[in-house]
Structure formats: C-alpha cells, structure tokens
NUBAKOL-672164 format. One line per field, with one value per residue (C-alpha): x, y, z; residue number from 1; residue in one letter. Coordinates in steps of 0.1 Angstrom, whole numbers, plus 5000, padded with zeros to 4 digits. Each point is the difference from the previous one (the first is absolute). Example, Ala and Ser with C-alpha at 12.3 -4.5 7.8 and 13.67 -1.06 7.14 Angstrom:
<pts>
px <- c(5123, 5014) .
py <- c(4955, 5034) .
pz <- c(5078, 4993) .
pos <- c(1, 2) .
code <- c(a, s) .
</pts>
This chain:
<pts>
px <- c(7774, 4982, 5009, 5037, 4998, 4982, 5027, 5029, 4984, 4995, 5035, 5018, 5027, 5009, 5001, 5025, 5022, 4999, 5010, 5029, 5014, 4996, 5022, 5027, 4995, 5003, 5036, 5013, 4982, 5016, 5034, 4997, 5007, 5017, 5027, 5006, 5006, 5023, 5019, 5006, 5007, 5020, 5014, 5006, 5001, 5023, 5024, 4989, 4988, 4997, 4975, 4980, 4999, 4989, 4970, 4991, 5003, 4976, 4975, 5004, 4993, 4969, 4987, 5003, 4983, 4973, 4994, 4994, 4974, 4984, 4996, 4982, 4979, 4985, 4990, 4983, 4982, 4988, 4986, 4980, 4988, 4990, 4974, 4985, 4999, 4985, 4972, 4992, 4999, 4976, 4978, 4999, 4993, 4972, 4984, 5004, 4983, 4974, 4990, 5010, 5022, 5012, 5029, 5015, 5025, 5012, 5003, 5021, 5023, 5005, 4987, 5013, 5034, 5000, 4992, 5026, 5028, 4991, 4997, 5035, 5014, 4985, 5014, 5035, 4999, 4986, 5023, 5030, 4994, 4995, 5030, 5023, 4990, 5007, 5034, 5010, 4989, 5019, 5030, 4999, 4997, 5029, 5021, 4991, 4968, 5001, 4994, 4965, 4993, 5006, 4985, 4971, 4978, 4996, 4996, 4972, 4984, 5001, 4984, 4974, 4991, 4997, 4978, 4978, 4994, 4997, 4963, 4989, 5026, 4986, 4965, 5011, 5019, 4968, 4979, 5023, 5001, 4962, 4997, 5025, 4983, 4966, 5012, 5018, 4969, 4978, 5022, 5003, 4963, 4996, 5028, 4987, 4967, 5010, 4981, 4968, 5004, 5002, 4972, 4978, 5007, 5015, 5034, 4994, 4986, 5030, 5025, 4985, 5001, 5036, 5009, 4987, 5021, 5031, 4994, 4997, 5033, 5016, 4988, 5012, 5033, 5004, 4990, 5025, 5027, 4994, 5002, 5031, 5018, 4998, 5016, 5029, 5002, 5002, 5029, 5018, 4996, 5007, 5026, 5017, 5000, 5022, 5027, 5000, 4999, 5030, 5020, 4990, 5006, 5034, 5022, 4978, 5001, 5038, 5005, 4981, 5020, 4982, 5027, 5003, 4994, 4968, 4988, 5006, 4982, 4970, 4998, 5003, 4971, 4978, 5007, 5003, 4975, 4975, 4992, 4995, 4979, 4978, 4996, 4988, 4976, 4985, 4995, 4990, 4973, 4989, 4992, 4998, 4983, 4969, 4999, 5000, 4972, 4979, 5006, 4993, 4968, 4989, 5008, 4986, 4966, 4971, 5020, 4977, 5012, 5007, 4971, 5000, 4970, 4984, 4992, 4965, 4984, 4973, 4968, 5001, 4971, 5000, 4986, 4971, 5005, 5037, 5009, 5016, 5032, 5013, 5033, 5013, 5030, 5014, 5036, 5024, 5033, 5023, 5030, 5006, 5014, 4976, 4972, 4966, 4980, 4969, 4999, 4974, 4972, 4967, 4973, 4969, 4982, 4966, 4992, 4986, 5016, 5016, 5030, 5023, 5035, 5012, 5030, 5030, 5022, 5026, 4982, 4995, 4967, 5015, 5019, 4967, 4986, 5032, 4995, 4964, 5009, 5029, 5027, 5015, 5005, 4991, 5025, 4973, 4963, 4977, 4979, 4969, 4978, 4965, 5013, 5031, 5035, 5022, 5021, 4983, 4985, 4963, 5006, 5021, 4971, 4976, 5016, 5014, 5023, 5001, 5032, 5006, 5019, 4975, 5014, 4987, 5016, 5003, 4969, 4964, 4976, 4981, 5031, 5009, 4966, 4994, 5035, 4988, 4971, 5005, 4970, 4989, 4983, 4967, 5001, 4971, 5017, 5033, 4980, 4980, 5032, 5016, 4968, 5001, 5036, 4998, 5021, 4975, 5013, 5035, 4989, 4980, 5027, 5026, 4979, 4981, 5010, 5021, 5022, 5037, 5013, 5033, 5008, 5024, 4973, 4976, 4999, 5005, 4962, 4990, 5022, 4984, 4965, 5010, 5016, 4968, 4977, 5023, 4996, 4962, 4997, 5020, 4986, 5018, 4977, 5025, 5012, 5030, 5005, 5034, 4996, 4988, 4978, 5026, 5003, 4962, 4981, 4975, 4969, 5018, 5014, 4966, 4984, 5026, 4997, 4962, 5002, 5020, 4977, 4970, 5016, 4984, 5019, 5029, 5021, 5019, 5031, 5012, 5033, 4985, 5017, 4973, 4982, 4968, 5005, 4997, 4968, 4985, 5012, 4980, 5030, 5033, 5034, 5022, 5037, 5023, 5031, 4992, 4966, 4972, 4964, 4971, 4963, 4976, 5003, 4979, 5016, 5035, 4991, 4992, 5029, 5029, 5019, 5021, 4969, 4985, 5032, 4999, 4964, 5007, 5028, 4976, 4990, 4968, 5010, 4982, 4963, 4996, 4997, 4966, 4994, 5027, 4991) .
py <- c(4760, 4969, 5015, 4998, 4965, 4988, 5018, 4983, 4965, 5005, 5014, 4975, 4993, 5037, 4999, 4970, 5018, 5032, 4979, 4985, 5033, 5013, 4972, 5011, 5036, 4989, 4988, 5034, 5004, 4968, 5009, 5036, 4989, 4968, 5012, 5030, 4977, 4977, 5030, 5012, 4967, 4982, 5029, 5035, 4990, 4971, 5020, 4986, 5029, 4980, 4976, 5030, 5016, 4967, 4997, 5036, 4992, 4971, 5023, 5025, 4972, 4990, 5035, 4997, 4966, 5014, 5029, 4975, 4982, 5033, 5008, 4967, 5006, 5032, 4979, 4975, 5028, 5014, 4966, 5001, 5036, 5006, 4972, 5017, 5033, 4985, 4983, 5031, 5020, 4976, 5002, 5037, 5002, 4974, 5019, 5033, 4986, 4979, 5024, 5033, 5005, 5036, 4990, 4977, 5026, 5005, 4962, 4997, 5030, 4999, 4970, 4973, 5015, 5004, 4963, 4989, 5021, 4992, 4963, 5001, 5017, 4976, 4970, 5015, 5010, 4966, 4980, 5020, 4997, 4962, 4992, 5026, 4988, 4964, 5009, 5021, 4973, 4972, 5023, 5006, 4963, 4994, 5025, 4989, 4984, 5021, 5031, 4987, 5000, 5038, 5010, 4977, 5005, 5038, 4996, 4975, 5022, 5030, 4982, 4984, 5034, 5014, 4971, 5003, 5037, 4996, 4994, 5029, 5022, 4992, 5008, 5034, 5006, 4990, 5023, 5029, 4994, 4997, 5032, 5018, 4989, 5010, 5034, 5005, 4989, 5023, 5030, 4991, 5002, 5031, 5023, 5005, 5011, 5023, 5030, 4978, 4989, 5035, 5012, 4972, 5007, 4966, 5012, 4987, 4966, 4995, 5012, 4976, 4972, 5007, 5005, 4965, 4985, 5019, 4990, 4963, 5002, 5017, 4972, 4973, 5017, 5001, 4964, 4990, 5020, 4982, 4967, 5011, 5001, 4962, 4998, 5021, 4977, 4969, 5016, 5008, 4966, 4980, 5021, 5022, 4980, 4972, 5026, 5011, 4964, 4990, 5029, 4993, 4962, 5004, 4992, 4969, 4989, 5005, 4981, 4970, 4998, 5024, 5017, 5037, 4996, 4980, 5028, 5026, 4978, 4996, 5039, 5002, 4975, 5019, 5036, 4994, 4972, 4993, 5036, 5014, 4969, 5003, 5038, 4994, 4973, 5020, 5032, 4980, 4978, 5027, 5025, 4986, 4968, 5017, 5023, 4970, 4984, 5032, 5002, 4964, 5001, 5030, 4985, 4967, 4986, 5020, 5028, 5031, 5033, 5027, 5024, 5035, 5011, 5032, 5031, 5012, 5031, 4993, 5020, 5030, 5018, 5037, 5025, 5018, 5034, 5004, 5017, 4977, 5021, 5026, 5018, 5024, 5024, 4974, 5008, 4978, 5004, 4976, 5005, 5021, 5030, 5000, 5023, 4985, 4984, 5003, 5026, 5005, 4982, 4998, 4979, 4982, 4977, 4986, 4963, 4991, 5030, 4997, 5023, 5008, 5014, 5022, 5022, 5002, 4970, 4996, 5022, 4973, 4982, 4965, 5011, 5008, 4965, 4985, 5019, 4989, 4964, 4999, 4996, 5033, 5014, 5037, 5025, 5016, 4996, 4970, 4978, 4982, 4976, 4995, 5013, 4976, 5014, 4992, 4980, 4974, 4965, 5012, 5029, 4978, 4974, 5029, 5011, 4987, 5017, 4992, 5016, 5009, 4968, 4973, 4967, 4967, 4967, 4967, 4981, 4995, 5029, 4991, 5000, 5035, 5015, 4986, 5005, 5027, 4980, 4977, 4979, 4982, 5022, 4987, 4997, 5023, 5028, 4996, 5002, 5030, 5018, 4992, 5013, 5032, 5008, 4989, 4968, 4975, 5001, 4992, 4974, 4981, 5003, 4985, 4971, 5011, 5002, 4967, 5011, 5006, 5034, 5008, 5036, 5006, 4992, 5026, 5036, 5029, 5008, 4963, 4999, 5032, 4984, 4970, 5022, 5022, 4969, 4986, 5033, 5000, 4965, 5009, 5013, 5033, 5030, 5026, 4994, 5019, 5001, 5015, 5004, 4964, 5004, 5018, 4971, 4998, 5019, 5027, 4978, 4972, 5025, 5015, 4965, 4991, 5032, 4998, 4964, 5011, 5031, 4977, 4974, 5002, 5018, 5009, 5032, 5004, 5021, 5003, 5017, 5011, 4989, 5020, 5030, 4981, 4982, 5033, 5009, 4968, 5005, 5013, 5019, 5012, 5006, 5023, 4999, 5027, 4998, 5033, 4992, 4976, 5008, 4977, 5002, 4987, 5005, 5032, 5016, 4995, 5013, 5033, 5004, 4979, 5013, 4968, 4979, 5021, 4995, 4963, 4997, 5023, 4977, 4971, 4992, 4979, 4979, 4972, 5000, 5021, 4982, 4999, 5031, 5020, 5036) .
pz <- c(0374, 4986, 4966, 5007, 5015, 4968, 4979, 5018, 4996, 4964, 4995, 5022, 4974, 5001, 5037, 4999, 4975, 5021, 5031, 4980, 4989, 5035, 5013, 4976, 5011, 5036, 4995, 5004, 5033, 5013, 4989, 5013, 5036, 4994, 4976, 5022, 5030, 4981, 4985, 5036, 5018, 4973, 4982, 5014, 5038, 4992, 4980, 4966, 4980, 4968, 5017, 5013, 4966, 4984, 5023, 4994, 4962, 5004, 5018, 4971, 4974, 5021, 4996, 4962, 5000, 5023, 4977, 4972, 5022, 5009, 4963, 4995, 5032, 4983, 4970, 5023, 5019, 4967, 4990, 5032, 4999, 4964, 5000, 5031, 4982, 4968, 5021, 5018, 4968, 4984, 5030, 5001, 4962, 5003, 5028, 4982, 4968, 5018, 5027, 4986, 5030, 5001, 5022, 4973, 4988, 5036, 5005, 4967, 5006, 5038, 5018, 4977, 5000, 5037, 5004, 4975, 5015, 5036, 4993, 4983, 5030, 5024, 4980, 5001, 5036, 5013, 4978, 5010, 5037, 4999, 4979, 5016, 5035, 4991, 4984, 5031, 5025, 4981, 4999, 5038, 5006, 4978, 5018, 5035, 5013, 5031, 4979, 4992, 5036, 5003, 4966, 4993, 5032, 4997, 4962, 5004, 5028, 4978, 4970, 5023, 5014, 4965, 4988, 5031, 4992, 4963, 4998, 5023, 4984, 4966, 5012, 5013, 4967, 4981, 5021, 4994, 4962, 4998, 5020, 4979, 4968, 5012, 5010, 4966, 4981, 5021, 4995, 4962, 4998, 5021, 4990, 4963, 5014, 5028, 4986, 4995, 5036, 5013, 4978, 5012, 5037, 5005, 5014, 5036, 4987, 4977, 5026, 5026, 4975, 4990, 5037, 5009, 4973, 5011, 5036, 4988, 4982, 5030, 5023, 4975, 4997, 5038, 5004, 4972, 5017, 5033, 4983, 4982, 5033, 5001, 4966, 5013, 5030, 4977, 4981, 5032, 5015, 4968, 4982, 5025, 5033, 4984, 4993, 5036, 5012, 4978, 5014, 5036, 4996, 4982, 5030, 5008, 4963, 4996, 5033, 4985, 4968, 4977, 4979, 4995, 4963, 5008, 5022, 4973, 4975, 5023, 5003, 4962, 4997, 5024, 4988, 4962, 4995, 5028, 5011, 4965, 4990, 5032, 4994, 4964, 5012, 5028, 4978, 4969, 5016, 5025, 4974, 4965, 5011, 5013, 4970, 4977, 5019, 4997, 4963, 4993, 5019, 4981, 4967, 5010, 4986, 5011, 5015, 5002, 4987, 5025, 5007, 5013, 5020, 4986, 5021, 5004, 5014, 5025, 5001, 5025, 5016, 4990, 5025, 4981, 5017, 4990, 4967, 4975, 4997, 5025, 4993, 5026, 4994, 4976, 4989, 4980, 4982, 4984, 5023, 5031, 4982, 4970, 4995, 5009, 4972, 5022, 5027, 5029, 4981, 5018, 4983, 5012, 4976, 5011, 4995, 4966, 4982, 4966, 5002, 4970, 5006, 4970, 4993, 4978, 4996, 5028, 5024, 5027, 4992, 5002, 5031, 5016, 4992, 5014, 5032, 5003, 4992, 5026, 4973, 5011, 5035, 5004, 5013, 5021, 5004, 5002, 4976, 5012, 4982, 5013, 5034, 5001, 4998, 4969, 5000, 5022, 4998, 4999, 4976, 4977, 4997, 4992, 4968, 4968, 4975, 4963, 4985, 4964, 4993, 5010, 5014, 4988, 5012, 4982, 5013, 4990, 4992, 5031, 5023, 4986, 5005, 5035, 5013, 5026, 5013, 5031, 4992, 4969, 4974, 4985, 4962, 4996, 5020, 4980, 4967, 5012, 5010, 4966, 4983, 5021, 4991, 4964, 5003, 4986, 4964, 5011, 5024, 4974, 4973, 5023, 5011, 5032, 5036, 5001, 4970, 5009, 4993, 4984, 5012, 4971, 4975, 5014, 4988, 5026, 4997, 5006, 5031, 5012, 4996, 5020, 5028, 5001, 5003, 5027, 5020, 4993, 5016, 5030, 5033, 4998, 5004, 4988, 4964, 4988, 4961, 4993, 4962, 5002, 4968, 4979, 4975, 4995, 4975, 5014, 4998, 5020, 5024, 5006, 5005, 5026, 5020, 4999, 5013, 5030, 5006, 5001, 5022, 5034, 5027, 4977, 5000, 4968, 4996, 4964, 4989, 4967, 4968, 4980, 5012, 4992, 5033, 5018, 4981, 5014, 5036, 5030, 5012, 4984, 5016, 4979, 5007, 4985, 5023, 5019, 5014, 4995, 4993, 5008, 4989, 4974, 4963, 4997, 5031, 4988, 4965, 5016, 5023, 4988, 4969, 4999, 4999, 4973, 4980, 5006, 4989, 4970, 4987, 5000, 4965, 4998, 4971, 5015, 5012, 5030, 5033, 5016, 5020, 4984, 4990) .
pos <- c(1, 2, 3, 4, 5, 6, 7, 8, 9, 10, 11, 12, 13, 14, 15, 16, 17, 18, 19, 20, 21, 22, 23, 24, 25, 26, 27, 28, 29, 30, 31, 32, 33, 34, 35, 36, 37, 38, 39, 40, 41, 42, 43, 44, 45, 46, 47, 48, 49, 50, 51, 52, 53, 54, 55, 56, 57, 58, 59, 60, 61, 62, 63, 64, 65, 66, 67, 68, 69, 70, 71, 72, 73, 74, 75, 76, 77, 78, 79, 80, 81, 82, 83, 84, 85, 86, 87, 88, 89, 90, 91, 92, 93, 94, 95, 96, 97, 98, 99, 100, 101, 102, 103, 104, 105, 106, 107, 108, 109, 110, 111, 112, 113, 114, 115, 116, 117, 118, 119, 120, 121, 122, 123, 124, 125, 126, 127, 128, 129, 130, 131, 132, 133, 134, 135, 136, 137, 138, 139, 140, 141, 142, 143, 144, 145, 146, 147, 148, 149, 150, 151, 152, 153, 154, 155, 156, 157, 158, 159, 160, 161, 162, 163, 164, 165, 166, 167, 168, 169, 170, 171, 172, 173, 174, 175, 176, 177, 178, 179, 180, 181, 182, 183, 184, 185, 186, 187, 188, 189, 190, 191, 192, 193, 194, 195, 196, 197, 198, 199, 200, 201, 202, 203, 204, 205, 206, 207, 208, 209, 210, 211, 212, 213, 214, 215, 216, 217, 218, 219, 220, 221, 222, 223, 224, 225, 226, 227, 228, 229, 230, 231, 232, 233, 234, 235, 236, 237, 238, 239, 240, 241, 242, 243, 244, 245, 246, 247, 248, 249, 250, 251, 252, 253, 254, 255, 256, 257, 258, 259, 260, 261, 262, 263, 264, 265, 266, 267, 268, 269, 270, 271, 272, 273, 274, 275, 276, 277, 278, 279, 280, 281, 282, 283, 284, 285, 286, 287, 288, 289, 290, 291, 292, 293, 294, 295, 296, 297, 298, 299, 300, 301, 302, 303, 304, 305, 306, 307, 308, 309, 310, 311, 312, 313, 314, 315, 316, 317, 318, 319, 320, 321, 322, 323, 324, 325, 326, 327, 328, 329, 330, 331, 332, 333, 334, 335, 336, 337, 338, 339, 340, 341, 342, 343, 344, 345, 346, 347, 348, 349, 350, 351, 352, 353, 354, 355, 356, 357, 358, 359, 360, 361, 362, 363, 364, 365, 366, 367, 368, 369, 370, 371, 372, 373, 374, 375, 376, 377, 378, 379, 380, 381, 382, 383, 384, 385, 386, 387, 388, 389, 390, 391, 392, 393, 394, 395, 396, 397, 398, 399, 400, 401, 402, 403, 404, 405, 406, 407, 408, 409, 410, 411, 412, 413, 414, 415, 416, 417, 418, 419, 420, 421, 422, 423, 424, 425, 426, 427, 428, 429, 430, 431, 432, 433, 434, 435, 436, 437, 438, 439, 440, 441, 442, 443, 444, 445, 446, 447, 448, 449, 450, 451, 452, 453, 454, 455, 456, 457, 458, 459, 460, 461, 462, 463, 464, 465, 466, 467, 468, 469, 470, 471, 472, 473, 474, 475, 476, 477, 478, 479, 480, 481, 482, 483, 484, 485, 486, 487, 488, 489, 490, 491, 492, 493, 494, 495, 496, 497, 498, 499, 500, 501, 502, 503, 504, 505, 506, 507, 508, 509, 510, 511, 512, 513, 514, 515, 516, 517, 518, 519, 520, 521, 522, 523, 524, 525, 526, 527, 528, 529, 530, 531, 532, 533, 534, 535, 536, 537, 538, 539, 540, 541, 542, 543, 544, 545, 546, 547, 548, 549, 550, 551, 552, 553, 554, 555, 556, 557, 558, 559, 560, 561, 562, 563, 564, 565) .
code <- c(m, k, e, l, t, l, l, l, r, e, r, w, r, v, v, v, r, l, a, a, w, s, v, l, e, t, g, q, t, f, l, l, g, y, a, l, a, r, a, l, d, e, g, f, l, s, g, r, a, g, v, g, l, g, w, l, g, i, a, g, a, a, v, v, v, g, a, f, g, t, g, r, v, y, g, g, v, a, a, l, v, e, p, l, r, d, r, l, v, r, r, v, v, d, r, g, v, r, e, a, d, g, g, a, l, s, g, l, t, q, q, v, e, i, a, r, d, t, f, a, g, l, v, m, v, s, r, s, f, v, f, t, t, v, g, a, l, v, g, l, f, s, l, a, p, l, l, l, l, v, v, a, p, p, l, a, a, g, v, a, l, f, v, a, t, l, r, p, l, a, r, r, q, e, e, f, l, v, a, d, e, r, l, a, a, h, l, g, a, v, c, p, g, l, r, d, i, t, a, a, g, a, e, e, h, v, a, a, d, a, g, q, r, i, d, a, e, v, r, a, a, r, s, l, a, h, r, g, v, l, r, v, a, a, l, a, v, g, g, q, l, p, i, v, l, l, l, a, a, a, p, w, l, l, a, r, g, v, s, a, g, a, l, v, g, a, l, a, y, v, t, q, s, l, l, p, a, l, q, n, l, v, h, g, l, g, t, s, g, s, r, l, a, v, v, l, r, r, l, g, p, g, a, p, p, p, t, i, a, g, t, r, v, p, p, t, a, v, p, s, e, a, p, a, l, d, l, s, s, l, t, f, g, y, g, p, a, s, d, p, v, i, k, d, l, d, l, t, v, p, r, g, t, r, l, a, v, v, g, p, s, g, i, g, k, s, t, l, t, g, l, v, a, g, l, l, e, p, r, h, g, t, v, r, l, c, g, h, p, v, p, g, h, t, a, n, a, l, r, v, l, i, p, q, e, a, y, v, f, g, g, t, f, e, e, n, l, t, h, l, r, p, d, p, v, p, g, t, e, l, l, a, a, a, e, a, i, g, l, v, t, l, l, e, r, l, g, g, p, s, a, r, l, d, p, a, a, l, s, a, g, e, r, q, l, i, a, l, t, r, a, y, l, s, y, a, s, v, v, l, l, d, e, a, t, c, h, l, d, p, e, a, e, e, r, a, e, r, a, f, a, e, r, p, g, t, t, l, v, v, v, a, h, r, i, s, s, a, l, r, a, d, r, v, l, v, m, d, g, r, r, t, e, y, g, d, h, d, e, l, l, r, r, s, a, l, y, r, d, l, v, g, t, w, s, p, t, t, p, a, p, s, g, a, p) .
</pts>
C-alpha cells in the first residue's frame, strides 16, 4: 500500500479537487432528510402544500447539482487511477524486457487492470462513505441534536467493529485469493498434460498435490466465511440498529420536542444514505482492498513469478520373480451394451521381453496399451505389472506410455528429458540416453540441454524423439510404445527400439506402426478381433494366416532390420 500512499502525496492537488466536488455532491445527502422534514413540518402537516412542494423542489434541485458534482468526481478519480495504471504498466514491461518474465503478458492483461479497477472502486467507496456520513450527521444535528444521540453511537460502534476486523479479514481474503490462484495455476499446468501424467504413472502424485491445494482453498474459504460474520455484524450494528432505535425511541423523542418531520427525515438519512454508504464501504474494503494489496505486491519490485512444482515418479523396486505383464481373462468394450473390443485375453510376458502387438487398424491395439497403462478400466479380468495390480500406485510407477502424439512442454531441453526423474540426472547420463535414442543431433542443433524448447517449432518426429528419451531416462521397467515412432524413419525407429531392448531390466511393448517392429521382437501378439495369437515370428508364420498376410504386405523398400528374414 506504500505505492498508493506515494501516489496520493504526488497527486495531492487532484485529491483536493476530488474533495471539493465531493462536497458539492454531498449537498443532496444533506437536503434529502432536511428538506423532507421541512416539507412535512412547515408544509403538508401545517396545511401549506405550496411550502411543502417548495422544499421538495429544493431537494430535487439538489439532486441535479449533486449529479453535476458526481460527474466531476469521476474525472478526479480517473486523474488518480490512470497514473497508477501507467506506473504499473511501465514496471511490468520493464520486467518483461529486462528479465524475460513469462508472466508479463498476464500482468498487462489481467493484474494491472484488476489494480486499476479495484483502486478506482476503493476511492469511490471510501470517499462516498466519508462525505455521505458527514452530510447525514450534519443534517441530523440541524433537525434535532437529540437525533445524533440515537443514531451516532451505533453507527460509530459499527464502523469501529468493521475497522477492528479489517486487517484480519483482509489477511483471510488474501489467503483465499492466493490459494485460489495457486489451485488455478496448478490445474492450468496439469490439465493439458493429463494423458502424459497417466502414462507416466503419476496420477496419485498429481491427485495428492491437487488435493492439498483444494484443501488449502477450502480452509481459506471457511476462515474467510467465519470472519465474514463480523462484517455482517458491523452492518447490523452500524446501519440497521439505528433504524430500530429511532422507531423505539420515537415516543421519547416526540415528547422532547423532536417533530414528526424531523423523525421522518432522520429515518430517510439512515435508510437512504448511511446504510447504503456503510454497505458499500464494508463490501468494498473487505473484498476489493485485499485483492488490490495482493496484486500490487505481485506487481511490485522484485516480485517473483508464480511457480508450479512438477510431478516426478519415484524409483520402485520390482520383484524379479514376477512376469512383467500378466493379463487374465481381460475383457473390455466401449459402453455396457457394445461388443467387446478385447475378450477373455490371457497373456503372460516375461521380464526383459520385446513384445510387438500387430493387427489391422482399429482392432484394439491401442485399447490394449490403454488397459495396461491404467487409462482404461476393464469390464472383466485383471492386469498386473511385475506382480502389482493395475491401476495402482506401484504399478503406475513401473510403466511409462508414449502415445502417438508425443507431448513436449515449454521449458528447457533438460527439464523435458528429466521430467520423470525425482533426482538430478548427471549430464553424462542425459547425453548417453540422447545418444542411445538418436536425439544428439537435435540436442546440439538447438543449443544443448539448457536450450529452451518451443513445442510448436518442433516437428512431430522431433517431439517423439524427446518423449522417447524422457521415457528412457525414467525408472519405469515396462515401456509401452503406442505407435510412438510412427513419425520417425525406419532407421530411427529401429535405433529407438533397440535402445529400449538393450536398456537393463526393460520390458518393451510396441504397438507396431511397421511390421518391421514385429520382425525385431522376441514375441508377437496378433489381434484380429475374433481371437488373439501369441508366439515368436517363426511360430506365427507357420500357424497364423493373418500374420502371414501382414508380413506379406510389408515391402522392404528400406534396408531390412537386423535379424529380419
């Protein structure tokens, strides 16, 4: 708030002009009750309708004059607010240019505008309350000093109660705003990568992290609501209790010379001026004031940009005696009444196996990887990874899925490649993984591990190489490639698959984009919609007509893969 204090000192002439126009505007507040009391006492109740209408005419003229003052008030508020906006814009632009702050655009388009609008609202609310209260109290004193004894004490008590609770209420409001912004920023970072999160087995970690933020916002909201009760109490004491007291004390006031018109004028002052002004003050300062404080602090010098903690998959011990993949009576269909895409599938894949899944397009190969990865829930049957049920925390940490459309986020090369590691990755290990997958050329061309990536500037094949290297560096022992090399040429595809096959303790499951992947595999799963066949290449050539057809349609226009017949 030092920013606002400095601004007000620098613009003191504007503040003086604003006060002068506010006095002119306050004339209608004063005449609201005073003219009404005189119209009743000296006019209508005395049988002089002309006098009564005259006083009402004066009140109407005061409204016109007050409207003129209100128009000038808005000009004065603009003269205060716009310099604040200009100062904040210069600060945000300077930071964006000097520090390459990625949040500069958000600061310009949202936070600066929030600060400007909120500050303008606070000036209007505070100014209106001060001058309206002064006008109403002067009017009450002019009508009958006794009226002040009834109205002023509860009004002062209500304002004092609100002022006493303003600081803790602002703290609670700020805590709620911060919690809400952190949750929104976290969900904004998580939602676009939900498939990556599931494929990486990080659902429980991300869910726990999001749950903590949600719980924090709920606690902040409850605390704010509890403090909000005091705000309601301040309104009741300062704005509504005077109405009750005026009505209750009416016989006493009338007995001591207060006229009926003065009593009606006092009620008009309270109901039409003091209560609305107090409501605006309480709601304005109680909500907008803390929001303004948050925004000004974030736009202040040295304010750090918000950060979102990343999710990492911890290393998990794998029991050596359990098969890498064990499917039992696995059945799945898209919808309760639809025909199963996969029906009663039994499959056991030993650890260290390179398995290729082949079959016609749309037959359920990607569905199978979705079931193994835990993206889909089977209708019947079970899926176990290294002895652990899927879905499950341990099984999720044991596998990584690379889909056809690889995801790369806007960060450095190193951040993208090490995203699934909980610990720092030595540079030699990172470069060795890039060399194994075939990423070194791209890595060197873009400037090395510290270079920042623009996902939109990368080709589909380059994004696949980055995702493959990320999976290679992870601790996952079961790697699922769902046509994850379809944008690579045959040589690059073979190199990536060979790297995973030679990776210690790795079981590789490849949904084959080319039949050459099956020729390199230890075992092949053939899916044809009616039944599945499982075996090695030579065995399936002998007994599977579909596999023979698939191999027969493969045209070796590129050099044959190593080991291919």
